[in-house]
Structures are given as C-alpha cells and as structure tokens.
C-alpha distance (Angstrom), angle and dihedral (degrees) to the residues before:
residue distance angle dihedral
M1 . . .
K2 3.75 . .
P3 3.81 125.4 .
E4 3.77 114.9 -113.4
L5 3.77 136.0 -176.1
L6 3.80 113.5 -79.1
G7 3.80 109.5 -95.5
P8 3.80 138.2 -177.2
H9 3.82 91.6 -102.5
H10 3.81 92.9 63.1
H11 3.80 116.7 102.8
L12 3.79 110.4 -137.0
S13 3.80 103.3 166.8
E14 3.82 95.8 83.5
F15 3.80 95.8 48.4
D16 3.80 111.6 119.2
C17 3.79 121.6 166.7
G18 3.80 94.3 166.7
E19 3.82 93.4 -103.6
E20 3.80 110.5 96.1
H21 3.82 95.1 -158.6
L22 3.83 90.6 55.9
N23 3.81 91.7 45.6
D24 3.80 91.3 49.6
W25 3.80 93.1 46.1
L26 3.80 91.2 56.0
R27 3.80 94.9 42.4
Y28 3.80 99.9 42.7
R29 3.79 111.5 14.5
A30 3.79 108.8 32.7
W31 3.80 92.9 78.8
R32 3.81 93.1 47.1
N33 3.80 90.7 52.9
E34 3.79 96.2 41.4
G35 3.76 112.3 121.2
R36 3.77 96.2 -7.0
Y37 3.79 102.8 64.2
A38 3.79 108.2 -2.6
R39 3.77 145.2 3.4
T40 3.78 118.6 -127.9
F41 3.79 120.9 -150.8
V42 3.78 120.2 -165.0
V43 3.78 139.1 -169.2
S44 3.76 113.5 -137.8
P45 3.81 114.3 167.8
D46 3.80 93.5 -167.8
D47 3.83 93.6 37.5
R48 3.79 89.6 -110.4
R49 3.82 119.7 54.4
V50 3.82 112.0 62.6
I51 3.81 115.3 -135.3
G52 3.81 98.6 173.9
Y53 3.77 142.5 4.7
Y54 3.77 146.9 177.7
C55 3.77 134.2 -172.3
L56 3.78 131.3 -146.2
S57 3.77 130.5 -161.3
A58 3.77 138.8 167.0
G59 3.76 117.7 -99.9
A60 3.75 146.2 156.4
L61 3.75 139.3 -145.7
N62 3.74 128.8 -149.1
R63 3.77 110.3 -101.8
S64 3.81 91.0 -136.3
E65 3.84 90.8 59.6
A66 3.81 95.1 52.6
S67 3.79 127.1 90.6
K68 3.81 116.5 -95.0
P69 3.83 94.8 -104.2
L70 3.80 90.5 52.6
Q71 3.82 91.9 48.1
R72 3.80 93.4 54.9
N73 3.83 109.9 115.2
A74 3.82 90.7 -16.1
P75 3.80 126.7 136.8
D76 3.78 122.3 -123.4
P77 2.96 112.7 -84.3
I78 3.80 100.7 30.1
P79 3.83 111.2 -135.0
V80 3.81 116.1 -127.4
I81 3.77 139.7 166.7
I82 3.79 112.1 -121.9
L83 3.77 121.3 -141.9
G84 3.78 93.5 -154.8
R85 3.79 109.0 172.1
F86 3.78 127.7 17.2
A87 3.81 127.5 170.4
V88 3.79 143.9 150.2
D89 3.80 124.4 -152.9
A90 3.81 110.7 -104.2
S91 3.81 90.9 -119.6
H92 3.82 90.0 61.5
Q93 3.81 101.9 38.2
Q94 3.81 118.8 121.8
Q95 3.82 90.3 25.6
G96 3.80 100.4 98.9
V97 3.80 96.2 -95.8
G98 3.82 92.3 116.9
S99 3.80 93.1 49.7
M100 3.81 90.4 48.1
L101 3.81 91.3 49.3
L102 3.80 92.0 48.9
H103 3.81 91.8 48.0
N104 3.81 89.4 51.2
A105 3.81 92.0 47.4
L106 3.81 91.4 50.9
K107 3.79 92.0 47.9
R108 3.79 91.2 48.2
A109 3.82 91.6 47.4
L110 3.80 90.6 50.6
N111 3.80 90.7 51.9
V112 3.80 91.1 48.7
S113 3.81 91.0 49.1
L114 3.80 89.6 58.3
S115 3.81 88.6 62.7
I116 3.79 104.2 36.0
G117 3.79 107.0 16.4
A118 3.79 123.6 -118.0
R119 3.79 132.6 -179.9
G120 3.78 94.9 -142.2
I121 3.76 151.1 -43.4
L122 3.80 112.5 -73.4
I123 3.80 127.1 -157.0
H124 3.79 127.8 -173.4
A125 3.81 100.1 -154.2
K126 3.81 117.1 -152.8
D127 3.80 93.8 -140.2
E128 3.79 143.9 -6.3
A129 3.81 94.2 -86.9
V130 3.81 91.6 56.8
R131 3.81 91.1 44.2
D132 3.80 90.3 51.1
Y133 3.82 90.6 50.7
Y134 3.80 90.8 58.3
M135 3.79 92.8 42.3
R136 3.82 87.9 61.5
F137 3.80 85.8 65.7
G138 3.80 94.3 51.4
F139 3.80 101.8 -89.0
K140 3.80 112.5 145.1
S141 3.77 135.3 -159.9
M142 3.81 102.8 -106.3
L143 3.78 101.9 163.6
P144 3.81 109.7 73.9
G145 3.81 94.0 -157.4
E146 3.81 95.3 46.7
P147 3.81 112.1 55.5
L148 3.82 93.2 176.6
T149 3.80 93.6 56.3
V150 3.79 113.7 89.5
L151 3.77 133.6 -178.6
L152 3.77 136.6 -163.7
R153 3.79 113.9 -157.8
I154 3.78 117.4 -124.4
E155 3.83 90.4 -127.3
T156 3.80 89.1 57.8
V157 3.80 90.8 50.1
A158 3.81 91.0 49.8
Q159 3.80 92.0 50.1
A160 3.80 93.4 46.9
L161 3.79 94.1 48.1
A162 3.82 92.0 45.9
A163 3.80 89.7 53.2
A164 3.82 93.7 47.7
C-alpha cells in the first residue's frame, strides 16, 4: 500500500475513523481544498475504498512565537509544511497504517522542502493524546504559548530517513 493523491475514483463515503470531524473533512471538504489550499493523500488497498489519509499544505509561523532554538537564523515568518488532517479508518487502526502514512508524509515533506524551503513539519494537535502520538515520532513542542502545536525539524526528518 502506498499513499496516492486523492482522485475521483476513491470512495470516501464509507470512511470512518471514529472522529466525525475527520470523517466529514475527507467526505465533504477534501475536494474543495484540493490544489488550492492542501493536497490530500489517501491509502486505498483496492484502489477504491479509502482506509487512511493525510493532507499537507504550506504554512508559516511568526518568528516571535517560536522557541529560541527555532528562531535562530530564521526568517520572519518561518516557513513550514503543515500536516493538517490525518486519520485511519477504525477497521485498520493498530495495524501500522498510521505509521506508514506518517512516514510517507514526512518523506513527501522532505522532498517538498528541497524545492521550496521549510523549517519543519507543523501539526496543530486537537488534544494532548494526539500531541503525544506525534511526540512518539520525534515531534517537539516549539511554540511556548501553544502546547498542542508540535514541530519536527526538516533536518531531523532527513537524518531519520537517511538512517532508515
């Protein structure tokens, strides 16, 4: 299974990750955002029914809001890649699909950063449990005033992928 760009052949109506706002975003908003604000990548083992997805978009954070190490030698604003939505269908959770999706998102973000430049991958977690999930993969809280926002530096991604 390899994530691919959301296409018209993908069936979205049956997707259910257990979080209605993530289900609705995929079903009703992903297409409206596609190409203009975000790109959505899906996993579909049979090339039809989606069992997981994530979306990436360009973003920035104010230098003054970042931690001191992140501010060092950075422009204002600091360019980042935002991992905006991320979900796995309940029937495929705890089977490695989420880890595979995250690995693919990090690899894709690294490749994008080689063309446009980005300091890291930023995630606005909805709660502490989601934040803690990403922190297991090396994401760190880098915005002192926003404890649910985590970032993984591009250099860290490059090192991790080179070692894999």
